[in-house]
N, C-alpha and C positions, 0 to 999 in steps of 0.2 A: 597273605597269599602263600601257597605252599611251594616246596622245591620243584615239584613236577611242572607246575605252571611256569616257574622261572626258567626251568630247563627248556621248555617249549618256546618261551619268549626268546631265549638266547639262540635257539635253533632258527627261529624266524629271522632274527637279525643276520645270522651267518648266511642264510639262504638269500636274503635280500641283497647282501653285499655281493654274493656271487652273481645274482641276476643283473645287478647294475654295473658290474666291473668293466664290461666292454661297451657300455652305452655312452656314446659321445654326447657332448653338449648339443651338437646339431641334431642328434637323434631324439632328444628329449621331447620334442613336440610332434614327432612322427605319429600319424594315425593311419594304420594300414587299411582299415575299413571303418565305415560309419559306426559311431557310438562305442568305439574301442578307446578306453582311457589311455592316453599316452603316458610314458614314464614320468614326465614332469608333473602331471596331475597326481599320479599314484604316489610318487615320493612326497609331494606336498601334503597329500591326504594322510599318509602314514606319519609324517612329522606332526601334524596337528593332533592326530590321535594320541600321541604321547602326552600332549597337553590335557586332553580329556581324561586320560588315565590318572594323571597327576591331580587334576581337579577332583576326581572321584575319591582320591585319597586325602583330600583336604588342602592341597596346595593351589597356588595361583597358576594361571596359564602363563607360559613364557613367550609365546610367539605373537607377532603382531596381529591385530584384528583383521587386517587385510588378508593374511594367510587363511584365517578361519572362514572368511567370506569366500575366497577363491577356491579353497580345497575342502570346505566343510560338507556336512551331510546335505544331500540334494543339490550340491553345486554341479555345474556343467563343465566338463573338461573343455579346455580351450576357450572359455568365455572371456578370460583375461580382462576382467573388470579392473584388475591391478596387474602390473607386469609380473611375470613369474620370476622368482629369484633364480640364480644360477644353480646348476646341478650341485656344485660343491657347497653352496650355502644351504640348500635343502638337505643334502646328505649330512652336513654338520649338525643341523637342527634335529634331524631324525636320530642320529647317533647319540647326541647329548641327551635328547629326550628319552631314548631307550635306556641309557645308563641311569638317568634319574629315576625312571619308573622302576627299574630293577632294584635300585637302592632303597627307595621309599617303600616298596612293597614288602620289604623285610620287617618293617615296623608298623604297618597299618593295623589298626585295632580291629578286633572281631566285631565290635559295636559299629564301626564304620562300614564294614563289609555286610552287616545285617540290615542296614538301612534300606528302605524301598528304592527300587530302580528309579533314578531321577528323570529319565528321558520321557518325553510326552508321546512316545510311539506305542500304541496299544499292543502290537505284536511283540515288541521287546519287553514290555511290562508283563505280559502274560507268560512269556517263555523264559524270561530272565528276571525273576521277581525282585532280586536283591541287588544292591550295588556290587557286592562280591561276584554275583553271577554275571553282571554286565561287564565288570572289570576283567573277569576271566575270559569272557568272549572277546572283548576288545583287544586284548593282548595275545590271544591265541587264534581262535577261528576267524575273527574279522580280519586280522592282519594276514593270516594265511590265505584267505580268499583273495585278497588284493595281490598277494604274491603270485597266486594262480593266474590272475589277470595279466600280470607282467610276463609270466611264462608264456601265456597265450600270445601276447603281443610279440614276444621274441620269435615264436614259431611262425607267426604270420609273416614276419620279415625274413624267414628262411634261416634263422639261427638254430643251431643244434640245441637239444635239451641238455641241461646241466646235470640232472640226476638220472 
């Protein structure tokens, strides 16, 4: 991974930190309108995405299987098949995962990045054909899109924009 992608990843982390800074534990499950992902789901999802990024770079997942079920692709916000972890526990998992992805990305081999996209989603395979393409998306545009969801959540609750 190159320095520009790592810079964007660091920007996403700083923006996420700003977005979550004034969200209380009580607000984490707030859903201001139907089908809007609440902060708890968004943070849990971003945390498990660090696991997916690490896995694409050849490492094992770090987070419990329950997190992957509750916050994974196609999961439903607030389904709570498993109790949500606390805001602090999810933040710590996200921050540690972010740090690990940034560190490991410095040494990922070009051969690893050139492997075919491993996900069974046709749209992603067609538009992001390699593991490197998918990894770049996961840690930049995918993460940024979910931060946009959180920014929308904040605005729906009457909070001022941060940027």
